[in-house]
Structure formats: structure tokens, C-alpha cells
C-alpha positions in Angstrom: 127.4 161.6 153.0 125.3 162.7 149.7 122.6 160.7 148.0 121.4 160.8 144.2 119.5 163.4 144.2 122.3 165.7 146.1 120.3 165.4 150.1 122.7 165.2 152.8 122.0 162.7 155.2 124.6 161.8 158.2 125.0 158.3 159.4 123.8 157.6 163.0 126.2 155.3 164.6 124.6 155.0 168.0 121.5 155.0 166.8 122.1 151.5 164.9 124.1 150.2 168.0 121.0 151.1 170.2 118.8 149.6 167.8 120.7 146.3 167.6 121.2 146.1 171.2 117.1 146.1 171.5 116.6 143.6 169.0 119.0 140.9 170.3 117.6 141.3 173.9 114.3 141.5 172.4 115.2 138.2 170.6 116.7 136.9 174.1 114.1 137.2 175.6 112.2 135.5 173.3 114.2 132.1 173.5 114.4 132.4 177.1 110.5 131.2 177.0 111.9 127.7 175.9 115.7 127.3 175.8 115.4 123.6 175.5 113.2 123.4 172.0 115.6 122.9 169.2 115.4 125.4 166.6 115.2 123.3 163.1 116.5 126.3 160.9 119.9 126.5 162.9 120.4 123.2 164.1 120.7 123.5 167.6 119.0 124.3 170.5 117.6 127.9 171.7 120.0 128.0 174.9 122.9 127.6 172.0 121.4 130.5 170.2 121.1 132.7 173.1 124.5 131.6 174.5 125.8 133.4 171.4 123.7 136.0 171.6 125.0 137.0 175.3 128.2 136.5 173.5 127.8 139.1 171.1 126.3 141.4 173.5 129.0 141.3 175.7 131.7 141.8 172.9 129.6 144.9 171.5 129.3 146.3 175.5 133.3 145.4 175.8 134.5 149.1 174.2 132.1 150.8 177.0 133.2 148.1 180.0 135.8 149.1 182.9 138.3 146.6 183.6 136.6 145.3 186.3 133.6 144.7 184.2 135.2 143.2 181.4 137.0 140.5 184.0 133.6 139.4 185.3 132.4 139.4 181.4 135.3 136.9 180.6 134.6 134.7 183.7 131.1 134.4 182.9 131.7 133.8 179.3 134.5 131.1 180.1 132.0 129.3 182.7 129.3 129.4 179.8 131.6 128.0 177.5 132.9 125.3 180.2 129.7 124.3 181.1 128.3 123.8 177.5 131.3 121.5 176.5 131.5 119.5 179.7 127.7 119.4 181.1 125.5 119.9 178.6 122.0 119.4 179.0 121.2 117.1 175.7 123.8 114.3 175.0 123.6 112.5 172.1 122.8 108.5 172.9 123.4 106.2 170.6 121.2 102.7 170.6 122.2 99.5 168.7 119.4 97.7 167.2 118.5 95.1 164.6 118.1 97.8 161.9 121.1 99.2 162.8 122.3 102.6 164.9 119.9 105.6 166.1 121.0 109.0 167.9 118.5 110.3 170.3 118.8 113.0 172.7 118.9 112.8 176.7 118.4 115.3 178.5 120.0 116.1 182.1 118.1 118.2 184.1 120.7 119.2 187.1 123.3 120.4 183.9 120.1 122.2 182.3 119.4 124.5 185.4 122.8 125.1 186.2 123.3 126.1 182.9 120.3 128.2 182.7 121.2 130.0 185.9 124.6 131.0 184.7 123.0 132.7 181.5 120.2 134.5 183.4 122.4 135.8 185.9 125.1 136.6 182.8 122.1 138.3 180.7 120.8 140.4 184.0 125.0 141.7 184.3 124.9 142.6 180.5 121.5 144.2 180.8 122.4 146.3 184.3 125.7 147.6 181.9 123.8 148.8 179.7 121.4 150.8 181.7 124.8 152.3 184.0 126.9 153.0 180.5 123.5 154.7 179.3 123.5 152.4 175.7 120.4 151.8 175.8 117.0 153.0 174.4 116.7 156.7 176.2 113.8 157.2 178.4 111.5 159.4 177.1 111.4 161.5 180.5 115.3 162.4 180.2 116.7 161.7 176.4 119.6 163.5 177.4 121.1 160.3 179.1 121.1 157.9 175.8 124.0 158.0 173.1 121.4 158.7 170.4 120.3 162.6 170.0 116.8 162.6 170.4 
């Protein structure tokens, strides 16, 4: 690729890939501080956003995974999706009053713990795969173990 000054540059997809993984893992760590918190900007609970990030990380890694790893990842994805659908941590309760109906979230600790444990296990598995397949940020002592040329 040549810019308007005639200087040649090379797009490094691998560097962008590693940076994207790092950013998503970092944001996931932030969300994990309080998965029950409601994000008013995104109109979702943090556990919903974290789940989307986990699924996105899995999709990004899928091209590098073995058939067994892919199968295991799909099982986690289905288990988490089914848990969110059938055993959500929050359900909306409608209360009828004199001034009309009101909606309020009702928290279920048992469902939350089950989801949180599944998400944590899947996150550990994804991080292990990033490390095993050498897709993360390289260690300074051995820069050859990265997809990015240093």
C-alpha cells in the first residue's frame, strides 16, 4: 500500500488481530467486576455484554482451533445461550397497582451463579486456547512465539 506521499506501508492483519483480542479480554475483565450491573447506554446487563464478547472471541479463534476444541466451544456457547434463555438471572415482574402496571427486575441468585460459573469456565478455556495457539501478545523474552513480527 502506498500513501499520498509515496511512502510504502504494509498492513499487518496479525497485529490488528492480537490488539483486538487484547482489547476484548480487557473489556471482559472490566465487565466481570460486576456482571449484575445494568448498562444504560447499551440497555443490557453486563453479563449479556460479556456473553457477546465471549461468543465473539470464540468466533475469532474458531479458525485456529482443532475439531475437538471447536466442538467444546460450541457446547459452551449452546449451554450459555440456553441458560440465558431458560434460566436468566433477571426476570421482569409486572405488578398491577392503582395507577397502572409497573415492571421491575427480579434477581435469581441460583441462576446467576450457574451462568457466572459457565461464563468463567468458557473464558478460561478461550484464554487457554489463545495461549496454546500462540495468538496473544508475545512475551518479551521470546518474541518468536507470536503471530506478530517484532
